[in-house]
Biopython code that builds the backbone (N, CA, C, O; Angstrom):
import numpy as np
from Bio.PDB.StructureBuilder import StructureBuilder

atoms = [
    (1, "UNK", "N", (16.064, -5.036, -43.480)),
    (1, "UNK", "CA", (17.160, -5.753, -44.125)),
    (1, "UNK", "C", (18.095, -4.748, -44.909)),
    (1, "UNK", "O", (17.624, -3.667, -45.263)),
    (2, "UNK", "N", (19.425, -5.079, -45.193)),
    (2, "UNK", "CA", (20.000, -3.841, -46.273)),
    (2, "UNK", "C", (20.001, -5.139, -47.613)),
    (2, "UNK", "O", (19.970, -6.369, -47.563)),
    (3, "UNK", "N", (20.042, -4.332, -48.539)),
    (3, "UNK", "CA", (20.315, -4.972, -50.146)),
    (3, "UNK", "C", (21.075, -6.365, -49.888)),
    (3, "UNK", "O", (20.657, -7.500, -50.114)),
    (4, "UNK", "N", (22.272, -5.971, -49.368)),
    (4, "UNK", "CA", (23.642, -7.277, -49.485)),
    (4, "UNK", "C", (22.964, -8.109, -48.683)),
    (4, "UNK", "O", (23.184, -9.274, -49.013)),
    (5, "UNK", "N", (21.926, -7.975, -47.388)),
    (5, "UNK", "CA", (21.501, -9.292, -46.876)),
    (5, "UNK", "C", (20.366, -9.661, -47.516)),
    (5, "UNK", "O", (19.802, -10.579, -46.921)),
    (6, "UNK", "N", (19.743, -9.253, -48.628)),
    (6, "UNK", "CA", (18.662, -9.833, -48.708)),
    (6, "UNK", "C", (18.803, -10.396, -50.057)),
    (6, "UNK", "O", (18.015, -11.232, -50.499)),
    (7, "UNK", "N", (20.288, -9.717, -51.022)),
    (7, "UNK", "CA", (20.523, -10.962, -52.043)),
    (7, "UNK", "C", (21.901, -12.305, -51.132)),
    (7, "UNK", "O", (22.664, -13.132, -51.631)),
    (8, "UNK", "N", (21.693, -12.001, -50.040)),
    (8, "UNK", "CA", (22.377, -13.059, -49.545)),
    (8, "UNK", "C", (21.317, -14.123, -48.922)),
    (8, "UNK", "O", (21.570, -15.149, -48.290)),
    (9, "UNK", "N", (20.542, -13.789, -49.144)),
    (9, "UNK", "CA", (19.210, -14.928, -48.552)),
    (9, "UNK", "C", (18.549, -15.509, -49.565)),
    (9, "UNK", "O", (18.065, -16.634, -49.436)),
    (10, "UNK", "N", (18.434, -14.644, -50.943)),
    (10, "UNK", "CA", (18.098, -15.268, -52.315)),
    (10, "UNK", "C", (19.190, -16.384, -53.019)),
    (10, "UNK", "O", (19.069, -17.384, -53.727)),
    (11, "UNK", "N", (20.183, -15.723, -52.486)),
    (11, "UNK", "CA", (21.565, -16.518, -53.348)),
    (11, "UNK", "C", (21.479, -17.735, -52.646)),
    (11, "UNK", "O", (21.606, -18.685, -53.418)),
    (12, "UNK", "N", (21.280, -18.128, -51.252)),
    (12, "UNK", "CA", (21.471, -18.863, -50.510)),
    (12, "UNK", "C", (20.575, -19.972, -50.540)),
    (12, "UNK", "O", (20.735, -21.108, -50.093)),
    (13, "UNK", "N", (19.260, -19.281, -51.354)),
    (13, "UNK", "CA", (17.985, -20.000, -51.111)),
    (13, "UNK", "C", (17.693, -20.591, -52.804)),
    (13, "UNK", "O", (16.804, -21.275, -53.313)),
    (14, "UNK", "N", (18.835, -19.984, -53.279)),
    (14, "UNK", "CA", (18.879, -20.476, -55.122)),
    (14, "UNK", "C", (19.852, -21.348, -54.763)),
    (14, "UNK", "O", (19.356, -22.444, -55.028)),
    (15, "UNK", "N", (21.119, -21.559, -54.248)),
    (15, "UNK", "CA", (21.732, -22.316, -54.450)),
    (15, "UNK", "C", (21.758, -23.589, -53.841)),
    (15, "UNK", "O", (22.685, -24.393, -53.939)),
    (16, "UNK", "N", (20.254, -23.813, -52.933)),
    (16, "UNK", "CA", (19.884, -24.863, -52.203)),
    (16, "UNK", "C", (18.850, -25.841, -52.765)),
    (16, "UNK", "O", (18.642, -27.054, -52.791)),
    (17, "UNK", "N", (18.174, -24.419, -53.310)),
    (17, "UNK", "CA", (16.824, -25.584, -54.536)),
    (17, "UNK", "C", (17.707, -25.992, -55.468)),
    (17, "UNK", "O", (17.811, -27.176, -55.787)),
    (18, "UNK", "N", (18.346, -25.138, -55.927)),
    (18, "UNK", "CA", (18.942, -26.232, -57.656)),
    (18, "UNK", "C", (20.182, -27.228, -57.267)),
    (18, "UNK", "O", (20.610, -27.943, -58.173)),
    (19, "UNK", "N", (20.963, -27.340, -55.586)),
    (19, "UNK", "CA", (21.384, -28.527, -55.568)),
    (19, "UNK", "C", (20.356, -29.094, -55.179)),
    (19, "UNK", "O", (20.970, -30.027, -54.662)),
    (20, "UNK", "N", (19.048, -29.400, -54.928)),
    (20, "UNK", "CA", (18.052, -30.163, -54.595)),
    (20, "UNK", "C", (18.317, -30.635, -53.407)),
    (20, "UNK", "O", (17.963, -31.784, -53.146)),
    (21, "UNK", "N", (19.024, -29.815, -52.399)),
    (21, "UNK", "CA", (18.708, -29.490, -50.809)),
    (21, "UNK", "C", (17.497, -28.765, -50.695)),
    (21, "UNK", "O", (17.440, -27.552, -50.897)),
    (22, "UNK", "N", (16.586, -29.424, -50.399)),
    (22, "UNK", "CA", (15.339, -28.831, -50.126)),
    (22, "UNK", "C", (15.121, -28.087, -48.767)),
    (22, "UNK", "O", (14.916, -26.900, -48.513)),
    (23, "UNK", "N", (15.270, -29.526, -47.752)),
    (23, "UNK", "CA", (15.499, -28.707, -46.236)),
    (23, "UNK", "C", (16.198, -27.881, -46.035)),
    (23, "UNK", "O", (16.065, -27.359, -44.928)),
    (24, "UNK", "N", (17.364, -27.281, -47.014)),
    (24, "UNK", "CA", (17.930, -25.856, -46.219)),
    (24, "UNK", "C", (17.414, -25.036, -47.094)),
    (24, "UNK", "O", (17.560, -23.853, -46.786)),
    (25, "UNK", "N", (16.627, -25.322, -48.493)),
    (25, "UNK", "CA", (15.765, -24.200, -49.220)),
    (25, "UNK", "C", (14.396, -23.962, -48.305)),
    (25, "UNK", "O", (13.654, -23.047, -48.661)),
    (26, "UNK", "N", (14.154, -24.488, -47.527)),
    (26, "UNK", "CA", (13.072, -24.698, -46.884)),
    (26, "UNK", "C", (13.474, -23.532, -45.936)),
    (26, "UNK", "O", (12.551, -22.817, -45.545)),
    (27, "UNK", "N", (14.651, -23.271, -45.546)),
    (27, "UNK", "CA", (14.974, -22.521, -44.207)),
    (27, "UNK", "C", (14.727, -21.056, -44.472)),
    (27, "UNK", "O", (14.520, -20.319, -43.508)),
    (28, "UNK", "N", (14.733, -20.345, -46.281)),
    (28, "UNK", "CA", (14.609, -19.182, -46.325)),
    (28, "UNK", "C", (13.593, -19.016, -46.533)),
    (28, "UNK", "O", (13.332, -17.815, -46.458)),
    (29, "UNK", "N", (12.404, -19.880, -46.893)),
    (29, "UNK", "CA", (11.081, -19.440, -47.198)),
    (29, "UNK", "C", (9.757, -19.263, -45.875)),
    (29, "UNK", "O", (9.317, -20.201, -45.209)),
    (30, "UNK", "N", (9.422, -18.121, -45.791)),
    (30, "UNK", "CA", (8.394, -17.975, -44.811)),
    (30, "UNK", "C", (7.124, -19.018, -44.901)),
    (30, "UNK", "O", (6.911, -19.810, -45.819)),
    (31, "UNK", "N", (6.605, -18.886, -44.120)),
    (31, "UNK", "CA", (5.374, -20.125, -44.035)),
    (31, "UNK", "C", (4.288, -19.960, -44.811)),
    (31, "UNK", "O", (3.589, -20.909, -45.164)),
    (32, "UNK", "N", (4.043, -18.634, -45.163)),
    (32, "UNK", "CA", (2.768, -18.115, -46.295)),
    (32, "UNK", "C", (3.276, -17.186, -47.280)),
    (32, "UNK", "O", (2.761, -16.125, -47.631)),
    (33, "UNK", "N", (4.506, -17.794, -47.741)),
    (33, "UNK", "CA", (5.222, -17.369, -49.153)),
    (33, "UNK", "C", (4.351, -17.514, -50.184)),
    (33, "UNK", "O", (3.665, -18.535, -50.224)),
    (34, "UNK", "N", (4.235, -16.552, -51.159)),
    (34, "UNK", "CA", (3.060, -16.384, -52.318)),
    (34, "UNK", "C", (4.307, -16.612, -53.554)),
    (34, "UNK", "O", (5.249, -15.830, -53.686)),
    (35, "UNK", "N", (4.144, -17.551, -54.208)),
    (35, "UNK", "CA", (4.930, -17.601, -55.583)),
    (35, "UNK", "C", (3.846, -17.056, -56.583)),
    (35, "UNK", "O", (2.661, -17.329, -56.385)),
    (36, "UNK", "N", (4.259, -16.248, -57.713)),
    (36, "UNK", "CA", (3.835, -16.088, -59.059)),
    (36, "UNK", "C", (3.999, -16.186, -60.017)),
    (36, "UNK", "O", (4.490, -15.148, -60.460)),
    (37, "UNK", "N", (3.786, -17.409, -61.221)),
    (37, "UNK", "CA", (4.660, -17.053, -62.339)),
    (37, "UNK", "C", (3.869, -17.296, -62.992)),
    (37, "UNK", "O", (2.997, -17.968, -62.442)),
    (38, "UNK", "N", (3.559, -16.885, -64.838)),
    (38, "UNK", "CA", (2.729, -16.770, -65.949)),
    (38, "UNK", "C", (2.061, -18.256, -65.560)),
    (38, "UNK", "O", (0.836, -18.179, -65.654)),
    (39, "UNK", "N", (2.488, -19.508, -65.175)),
    (39, "UNK", "CA", (1.525, -20.618, -65.237)),
    (39, "UNK", "C", (1.165, -20.812, -63.917)),
    (39, "UNK", "O", (0.299, -21.686, -63.882)),
    (40, "UNK", "N", (1.513, -20.279, -62.496)),
    (40, "UNK", "CA", (0.846, -20.610, -61.500)),
    (40, "UNK", "C", (1.260, -19.508, -60.351)),
    (40, "UNK", "O", (2.233, -18.798, -60.092)),
    (41, "UNK", "N", (-0.085, -19.786, -59.796)),
    (41, "UNK", "CA", (0.320, -18.963, -58.048)),
    (41, "UNK", "C", (-0.068, -19.998, -56.928)),
    (41, "UNK", "O", (-1.034, -20.761, -56.957)),
    (42, "UNK", "N", (0.786, -19.885, -56.027)),
    (42, "UNK", "CA", (0.982, -21.048, -55.171)),
    (42, "UNK", "C", (0.901, -19.789, -53.691)),
    (42, "UNK", "O", (1.055, -18.571, -53.780)),
    (43, "UNK", "N", (0.634, -20.540, -52.523)),
    (43, "UNK", "CA", (0.291, -20.004, -51.505)),
    (43, "UNK", "C", (1.093, -20.913, -50.520)),
    (43, "UNK", "O", (0.677, -22.069, -50.451)),
    (44, "UNK", "N", (2.081, -20.618, -49.811)),
    (44, "UNK", "CA", (2.229, -21.844, -48.436)),
    (44, "UNK", "C", (3.636, -22.451, -48.778)),
    (44, "UNK", "O", (3.890, -22.632, -49.969)),
    (45, "UNK", "N", (4.375, -22.712, -48.026)),
    (45, "UNK", "CA", (5.510, -23.123, -47.832)),
    (45, "UNK", "C", (5.394, -24.459, -48.439)),
    (45, "UNK", "O", (6.071, -24.675, -49.444)),
    (46, "UNK", "N", (4.616, -25.409, -47.962)),
    (46, "UNK", "CA", (4.452, -27.034, -48.050)),
    (46, "UNK", "C", (4.278, -26.965, -49.517)),
    (46, "UNK", "O", (5.036, -27.568, -50.276)),
    (47, "UNK", "N", (3.120, -26.113, -49.998)),
    (47, "UNK", "CA", (3.154, -25.949, -51.720)),
    (47, "UNK", "C", (4.152, -25.564, -52.519)),
    (47, "UNK", "O", (4.366, -26.059, -53.625)),
    (48, "UNK", "N", (4.908, -24.530, -51.919)),
    (48, "UNK", "CA", (5.953, -23.820, -53.028)),
    (48, "UNK", "C", (7.445, -24.787, -52.672)),
    (48, "UNK", "O", (8.409, -24.568, -53.406)),
    (49, "UNK", "N", (7.565, -25.611, -51.791)),
    (49, "UNK", "CA", (8.943, -26.183, -51.227)),
    (49, "UNK", "C", (8.153, -27.745, -52.435)),
    (49, "UNK", "O", (8.945, -28.264, -53.223)),
    (50, "UNK", "N", (7.086, -28.127, -52.410)),
    (50, "UNK", "CA", (6.916, -29.142, -53.622)),
    (50, "UNK", "C", (6.737, -28.883, -54.805)),
    (50, "UNK", "O", (6.652, -29.816, -55.603)),
    (51, "UNK", "N", (6.650, -27.784, -55.159)),
    (51, "UNK", "CA", (6.860, -27.184, -56.626)),
    (51, "UNK", "C", (8.255, -27.055, -57.013)),
    (51, "UNK", "O", (8.645, -27.355, -58.141)),
    (52, "UNK", "N", (9.199, -26.506, -55.868)),
    (52, "UNK", "CA", (10.808, -26.826, -56.272)),
    (52, "UNK", "C", (10.779, -28.090, -56.162)),
    (52, "UNK", "O", (11.108, -28.381, -57.312)),
    (53, "UNK", "N", (10.674, -28.789, -55.789)),
    (53, "UNK", "CA", (11.019, -30.418, -55.577)),
    (53, "UNK", "C", (10.918, -30.637, -57.245)),
    (53, "UNK", "O", (11.875, -30.472, -58.002)),
    (54, "UNK", "N", (9.886, -30.945, -57.565)),
    (54, "UNK", "CA", (9.497, -31.377, -59.121)),
    (54, "UNK", "C", (10.105, -30.817, -60.030)),
    (54, "UNK", "O", (10.528, -31.360, -61.051)),
    (55, "UNK", "N", (10.227, -29.307, -59.630)),
    (55, "UNK", "CA", (10.888, -28.200, -61.202)),
    (55, "UNK", "C", (12.790, -28.802, -60.935)),
    (55, "UNK", "O", (13.547, -28.721, -61.902)),
    (56, "UNK", "N", (13.235, -29.266, -59.795)),
    (56, "UNK", "CA", (14.358, -29.135, -59.672)),
    (56, "UNK", "C", (14.806, -30.811, -60.549)),
    (56, "UNK", "O", (15.958, -30.936, -60.965)),
    (57, "UNK", "N", (14.002, -31.722, -60.697)),
    (57, "UNK", "CA", (14.172, -32.533, -61.393)),
    (57, "UNK", "C", (14.240, -32.456, -62.855)),
    (57, "UNK", "O", (14.380, -33.504, -63.486)),
    (58, "UNK", "N", (14.132, -31.013, -63.637)),
    (58, "UNK", "CA", (14.075, -30.597, -64.818)),
    (58, "UNK", "C", (15.112, -30.093, -65.199)),
    (58, "UNK", "O", (15.541, -30.188, -66.349)),
    (59, "UNK", "N", (15.626, -29.516, -64.317)),
    (59, "UNK", "CA", (17.145, -28.757, -64.123)),
    (59, "UNK", "C", (18.544, -29.379, -63.704)),
    (59, "UNK", "O", (18.488, -30.257, -62.843)),
    (60, "UNK", "N", (19.807, -29.031, -64.210)),
    (60, "UNK", "CA", (20.883, -29.231, -63.944)),
    (60, "UNK", "C", (21.160, -28.539, -62.690)),
    (60, "UNK", "O", (21.005, -27.319, -62.626)),
    (61, "UNK", "N", (21.648, -29.374, -61.462)),
    (61, "UNK", "CA", (21.851, -28.687, -60.314)),
    (61, "UNK", "C", (22.554, -27.576, -60.183)),
    (61, "UNK", "O", (23.362, -27.671, -59.259)),
    (62, "UNK", "N", (22.581, -26.225, -60.916)),
    (62, "UNK", "CA", (23.325, -25.229, -60.691)),
    (62, "UNK", "C", (22.262, -24.083, -61.503)),
    (62, "UNK", "O", (21.364, -24.485, -62.243)),
    (63, "UNK", "N", (22.541, -22.439, -61.214)),
    (63, "UNK", "CA", (22.543, -21.657, -61.582)),
    (63, "UNK", "C", (23.189, -20.716, -62.138)),
    (63, "UNK", "O", (23.987, -21.522, -62.617)),
    (64, "UNK", "N", (23.611, -19.632, -62.551)),
    (64, "UNK", "CA", (24.613, -18.812, -62.953)),
    (64, "UNK", "C", (23.619, -17.299, -62.638)),
    (64, "UNK", "O", (22.510, -17.158, -63.153)),
    (65, "UNK", "N", (24.002, -16.662, -62.076)),
    (65, "UNK", "CA", (23.190, -15.349, -62.098)),
    (65, "UNK", "C", (24.066, -14.062, -63.062)),
    (65, "UNK", "O", (25.285, -14.125, -63.220)),
    (66, "UNK", "N", (23.444, -13.237, -63.488)),
    (66, "UNK", "CA", (23.772, -12.456, -64.791)),
    (66, "UNK", "C", (23.695, -11.241, -64.230)),
    (66, "UNK", "O", (24.562, -10.449, -64.603)),
    (67, "UNK", "N", (22.815, -10.810, -63.345)),
    (67, "UNK", "CA", (22.636, -9.421, -62.835)),
    (67, "UNK", "C", (21.669, -9.312, -61.583)),
    (67, "UNK", "O", (20.777, -10.112, -61.304)),
    (68, "UNK", "N", (21.950, -8.394, -61.021)),
    (68, "UNK", "CA", (20.933, -7.882, -59.701)),
    (68, "UNK", "C", (20.804, -6.601, -59.150)),
    (68, "UNK", "O", (21.599, -5.724, -59.489)),
    (69, "UNK", "N", (19.545, -6.281, -58.019)),
    (69, "UNK", "CA", (19.394, -4.986, -58.340)),
    (69, "UNK", "C", (18.758, -5.367, -56.983)),
    (69, "UNK", "O", (17.851, -6.197, -56.921)),
    (70, "UNK", "N", (19.394, -4.564, -55.603)),
    (70, "UNK", "CA", (18.377, -4.976, -54.800)),
    (70, "UNK", "C", (17.661, -3.447, -53.836)),
    (70, "UNK", "O", (18.233, -2.402, -54.145)),
    (71, "UNK", "N", (16.755, -3.326, -52.986)),
    (71, "UNK", "CA", (16.180, -2.407, -52.351)),
    (71, "UNK", "C", (16.268, -3.192, -50.603)),
    (71, "UNK", "O", (16.668, -4.309, -50.276)),
    (72, "UNK", "N", (15.772, -2.174, -49.853)),
    (72, "UNK", "CA", (15.889, -2.267, -48.666)),
    (72, "UNK", "C", (15.126, -4.088, -48.281)),
    (72, "UNK", "O", (15.557, -4.982, -47.554)),
    (73, "UNK", "N", (13.845, -4.011, -49.176)),
    (73, "UNK", "CA", (13.067, -5.562, -49.056)),
    (73, "UNK", "C", (13.363, -6.082, -50.186)),
    (73, "UNK", "O", (13.233, -7.219, -49.732)),
    (74, "UNK", "N", (13.644, -6.269, -51.249)),
    (74, "UNK", "CA", (13.692, -7.103, -51.857)),
    (74, "UNK", "C", (14.723, -7.048, -52.757)),
    (74, "UNK", "O", (15.457, -6.087, -52.531)),
    (75, "UNK", "N", (15.103, -7.815, -53.828)),
    (75, "UNK", "CA", (16.234, -8.051, -54.582)),
    (75, "UNK", "C", (15.101, -8.442, -56.341)),
    (75, "UNK", "O", (14.061, -9.099, -56.296)),
    (76, "UNK", "N", (15.557, -7.973, -57.369)),
    (76, "UNK", "CA", (15.253, -8.557, -58.399)),
    (76, "UNK", "C", (16.494, -8.954, -59.185)),
    (76, "UNK", "O", (17.283, -8.102, -59.597)),
    (77, "UNK", "N", (16.682, -10.465, -59.420)),
    (77, "UNK", "CA", (17.669, -11.000, -60.221)),
    (77, "UNK", "C", (17.345, -11.618, -61.710)),
    (77, "UNK", "O", (16.259, -12.176, -61.863)),
    (78, "UNK", "N", (18.236, -11.533, -62.778)),
    (78, "UNK", "CA", (18.492, -11.887, -63.605)),
    (78, "UNK", "C", (19.181, -13.413, -63.883)),
    (78, "UNK", "O", (20.401, -13.264, -63.809)),
    (79, "UNK", "N", (18.857, -14.756, -64.162)),
    (79, "UNK", "CA", (19.426, -15.463, -63.924)),
    (79, "UNK", "C", (19.554, -16.634, -65.050)),
    (79, "UNK", "O", (18.744, -16.403, -65.948)),
    (80, "UNK", "N", (20.265, -17.746, -65.279)),
    (80, "UNK", "CA", (20.154, -18.573, -66.088)),
    (80, "UNK", "C", (20.196, -19.789, -65.194)),
    (80, "UNK", "O", (20.983, -19.882, -64.252)),
    (81, "UNK", "N", (18.976, -21.083, -65.655)),
    (81, "UNK", "CA", (18.999, -22.259, -65.185)),
    (81, "UNK", "C", (19.403, -23.083, -66.091)),
    (81, "UNK", "O", (19.381, -22.488, -67.168)),
    (82, "UNK", "N", (19.820, -24.320, -66.233)),
    (82, "UNK", "CA", (20.188, -25.161, -67.181)),
    (82, "UNK", "C", (18.902, -26.032, -66.927)),
    (82, "UNK", "O", (18.319, -26.159, -65.850)),
    (83, "UNK", "N", (18.459, -26.813, -68.565)),
    (83, "UNK", "CA", (17.740, -27.614, -68.116)),
    (83, "UNK", "C", (18.841, -29.082, -68.607)),
    (83, "UNK", "O", (19.947, -28.951, -69.133)),
    (84, "UNK", "N", (18.152, -30.461, -68.253)),
    (84, "UNK", "CA", (18.994, -31.799, -67.969)),
    (84, "UNK", "C", (20.074, -31.662, -69.430)),
    (84, "UNK", "O", (21.123, -32.256, -69.180)),
    (85, "UNK", "N", (20.082, -31.231, -70.429)),
    (85, "UNK", "CA", (20.242, -31.221, -71.508)),
    (85, "UNK", "C", (21.591, -30.112, -71.484)),
    (85, "UNK", "O", (22.470, -30.238, -72.337)),
    (86, "UNK", "N", (21.660, -29.163, -70.569)),
    (86, "UNK", "CA", (22.559, -27.781, -70.505)),
    (86, "UNK", "C", (22.367, -26.852, -71.181)),
    (86, "UNK", "O", (23.229, -26.055, -71.549)),
    (87, "UNK", "N", (20.892, -26.816, -71.510)),
    (87, "UNK", "CA", (20.439, -25.441, -72.794)),
    (87, "UNK", "C", (19.973, -24.632, -71.689)),
    (87, "UNK", "O", (19.294, -25.095, -70.773)),
    (88, "UNK", "N", (20.382, -23.264, -71.785)),
    (88, "UNK", "CA", (20.174, -22.172, -71.173)),
    (88, "UNK", "C", (18.772, -21.610, -70.680)),
    (88, "UNK", "O", (18.415, -20.716, -71.446)),
    (89, "UNK", "N", (17.888, -21.827, -69.692)),
    (89, "UNK", "CA", (16.883, -20.800, -69.824)),
    (89, "UNK", "C", (17.002, -19.392, -68.639)),
    (89, "UNK", "O", (17.323, -19.381, -67.451)),
    (90, "UNK", "N", (16.691, -18.559, -69.348)),
    (90, "UNK", "CA", (17.059, -17.241, -68.684)),
    (90, "UNK", "C", (15.840, -16.600, -68.101)),
    (90, "UNK", "O", (14.966, -16.098, -68.807)),
    (91, "UNK", "N", (15.793, -16.640, -66.394)),
    (91, "UNK", "CA", (14.784, -16.081, -65.600)),
    (91, "UNK", "C", (14.845, -14.739, -64.857)),
    (91, "UNK", "O", (15.890, -14.198, -64.494)),
    (92, "UNK", "N", (13.840, -14.355, -64.710)),
    (92, "UNK", "CA", (14.191, -12.415, -63.991)),
    (92, "UNK", "C", (12.944, -13.418, -62.725)),
    (92, "UNK", "O", (12.127, -14.311, -62.946)),
    (93, "UNK", "N", (13.314, -12.782, -61.590)),
    (93, "UNK", "CA", (13.114, -12.781, -60.459)),
    (93, "UNK", "C", (12.571, -11.814, -59.383)),
    (93, "UNK", "O", (13.556, -11.202, -58.970)),
    (94, "UNK", "N", (11.716, -11.486, -58.884)),
    (94, "UNK", "CA", (11.880, -10.552, -58.325)),
    (94, "UNK", "C", (11.336, -11.131, -56.469)),
    (94, "UNK", "O", (10.250, -11.699, -56.354)),
    (95, "UNK", "N", (12.100, -10.923, -55.385)),
    (95, "UNK", "CA", (11.854, -11.914, -54.173)),
    (95, "UNK", "C", (11.786, -10.573, -53.378)),
    (95, "UNK", "O", (12.658, -9.713, -53.256)),
    (96, "UNK", "N", (9.810, -10.647, -52.582)),
    (96, "UNK", "CA", (10.330, -9.875, -51.189)),
    (96, "UNK", "C", (10.956, -10.479, -50.095)),
    (96, "UNK", "O", (10.763, -11.651, -49.770)),
    (97, "UNK", "N", (11.811, -9.586, -49.437)),
    (97, "UNK", "CA", (12.119, -10.820, -48.401)),
    (97, "UNK", "C", (12.262, -9.789, -46.722)),
    (97, "UNK", "O", (12.928, -8.760, -46.617)),
    (98, "UNK", "N", (11.542, -10.359, -45.732)),
    (98, "UNK", "CA", (11.527, -10.058, -44.605)),
    (98, "UNK", "C", (12.170, -11.015, -43.311)),
    (98, "UNK", "O", (11.871, -12.199, -43.152)),
    (99, "UNK", "N", (13.127, -10.236, -42.414)),
    (99, "UNK", "CA", (13.372, -10.904, -41.501)),
    (99, "UNK", "C", (14.366, -12.237, -42.047)),
    (99, "UNK", "O", (14.460, -13.247, -41.349)),
    (100, "UNK", "N", (14.949, -12.135, -43.120)),
    (100, "UNK", "CA", (15.658, -13.293, -43.477)),
    (100, "UNK", "C", (14.574, -14.501, -44.127)),
    (100, "UNK", "O", (14.886, -15.684, -44.260)),
    (101, "UNK", "N", (13.414, -13.984, -44.443)),
    (101, "UNK", "CA", (13.012, -14.854, -45.052)),
    (101, "UNK", "C", (11.872, -14.085, -46.364)),
    (101, "UNK", "O", (11.136, -13.099, -46.372)),
    (102, "UNK", "N", (12.277, -15.289, -47.490)),
    (102, "UNK", "CA", (11.832, -14.806, -48.683)),
    (102, "UNK", "C", (9.806, -14.743, -48.671)),
    (102, "UNK", "O", (9.206, -15.762, -49.011)),
    (103, "UNK", "N", (9.247, -13.849, -48.377)),
    (103, "UNK", "CA", (7.743, -13.758, -48.710)),
    (103, "UNK", "C", (6.803, -14.186, -49.559)),
    (103, "UNK", "O", (5.817, -14.903, -49.387)),
    (104, "UNK", "N", (7.438, -13.406, -50.923)),
    (104, "UNK", "CA", (6.691, -13.447, -52.069)),
    (104, "UNK", "C", (8.402, -13.353, -53.126)),
    (104, "UNK", "O", (9.436, -12.689, -53.056)),
    (105, "UNK", "N", (7.920, -14.309, -53.916)),
    (105, "UNK", "CA", (8.537, -14.543, -55.212)),
    (105, "UNK", "C", (7.615, -14.349, -56.710)),
    (105, "UNK", "O", (6.473, -14.801, -56.782)),
    (106, "UNK", "N", (8.190, -13.709, -57.734)),
    (106, "UNK", "CA", (7.265, -13.400, -59.053)),
    (106, "UNK", "C", (8.008, -13.712, -59.862)),
    (106, "UNK", "O", (9.021, -13.245, -59.342)),
    (107, "UNK", "N", (8.344, -14.150, -60.770)),
    (107, "UNK", "CA", (8.831, -15.256, -61.574)),
    (107, "UNK", "C", (8.314, -15.092, -62.897)),
    (107, "UNK", "O", (7.112, -15.259, -63.105)),
    (108, "UNK", "N", (9.193, -14.747, -63.911)),
    (108, "UNK", "CA", (9.126, -14.765, -65.136)),
    (108, "UNK", "C", (10.283, -15.312, -66.015)),
    (108, "UNK", "O", (11.479, -15.063, -65.863)),
    (109, "UNK", "N", (9.747, -16.057, -66.907)),
    (109, "UNK", "CA", (10.828, -16.772, -67.711)),
    (109, "UNK", "C", (10.426, -17.265, -69.117)),
    (109, "UNK", "O", (9.224, -17.382, -69.356)),
    (110, "UNK", "N", (11.188, -17.515, -69.909)),
    (110, "UNK", "CA", (11.235, -18.642, -71.209)),
    (110, "UNK", "C", (11.066, -19.817, -70.626)),
    (110, "UNK", "O", (11.807, -20.102, -69.685)),
    (111, "UNK", "N", (9.934, -20.855, -71.113)),
    (111, "UNK", "CA", (9.549, -21.865, -70.965)),
    (111, "UNK", "C", (10.437, -22.979, -71.949)),
    (111, "UNK", "O", (10.738, -24.123, -71.608)),
    (112, "UNK", "N", (10.741, -22.373, -73.155)),
    (112, "UNK", "CA", (10.979, -22.843, -74.258)),
    (112, "UNK", "C", (11.683, -24.004, -74.260)),
    (112, "UNK", "O", (11.347, -25.085, -74.744)),
    (113, "UNK", "N", (13.125, -23.583, -73.434)),
    (113, "UNK", "CA", (13.957, -24.532, -73.441)),
    (113, "UNK", "C", (13.504, -25.675, -72.234)),
    (113, "UNK", "O", (14.475, -26.393, -71.993)),
    (114, "UNK", "N", (12.524, -25.975, -71.563)),
    (114, "UNK", "CA", (12.047, -26.384, -71.056)),
    (114, "UNK", "C", (11.297, -27.768, -71.949)),
    (114, "UNK", "O", (11.573, -28.957, -71.791)),
    (115, "UNK", "N", (10.124, -27.078, -73.061)),
    (115, "UNK", "CA", (9.357, -27.501, -73.663)),
    (115, "UNK", "C", (10.135, -28.703, -74.982)),
    (115, "UNK", "O", (9.650, -29.661, -75.583)),
    (116, "UNK", "N", (11.118, -28.248, -75.003)),
    (116, "UNK", "CA", (11.942, -28.667, -76.641)),
    (116, "UNK", "C", (12.362, -29.951, -76.426)),
    (116, "UNK", "O", (12.960, -30.562, -77.312)),
]
sb = StructureBuilder()
sb.init_structure("model")
sb.init_model(0)
sb.init_chain("A")
sb.init_seg("    ")
for serial, (resi, resn, name, xyz) in enumerate(atoms, 1):
    if name == "N":
        sb.init_residue(resn, " ", resi, " ")
    sb.init_atom(name, np.array(xyz, "f"), 0.0, 1.0, " ", f" {name:<3s}", serial, name[0])
structure = sb.get_structure()
């Protein structure tokens, strides 16, 4: 896949899960996805979608991309999520994408807005 296609997959996935459309979000996730963040590591689409479902209840249903950079297999995005009170949380996320599916996601973010 080229960089634009990889970014399109990730953007569509982000649009879906942040708007709480987990059925559509699941279409962009490989069955054996690996998700890594400072707080947890998950393997498998079912656990990943369950985590997104729970987390989506803690955010406003939107996200805003700040910047992105791509290569042939992945994309690094810097973006904002918003708490239910509207406070922005900055996230950096690298996605490995193969055959139109997210294979691996590595997330780093400041949890402070969600803890306040």
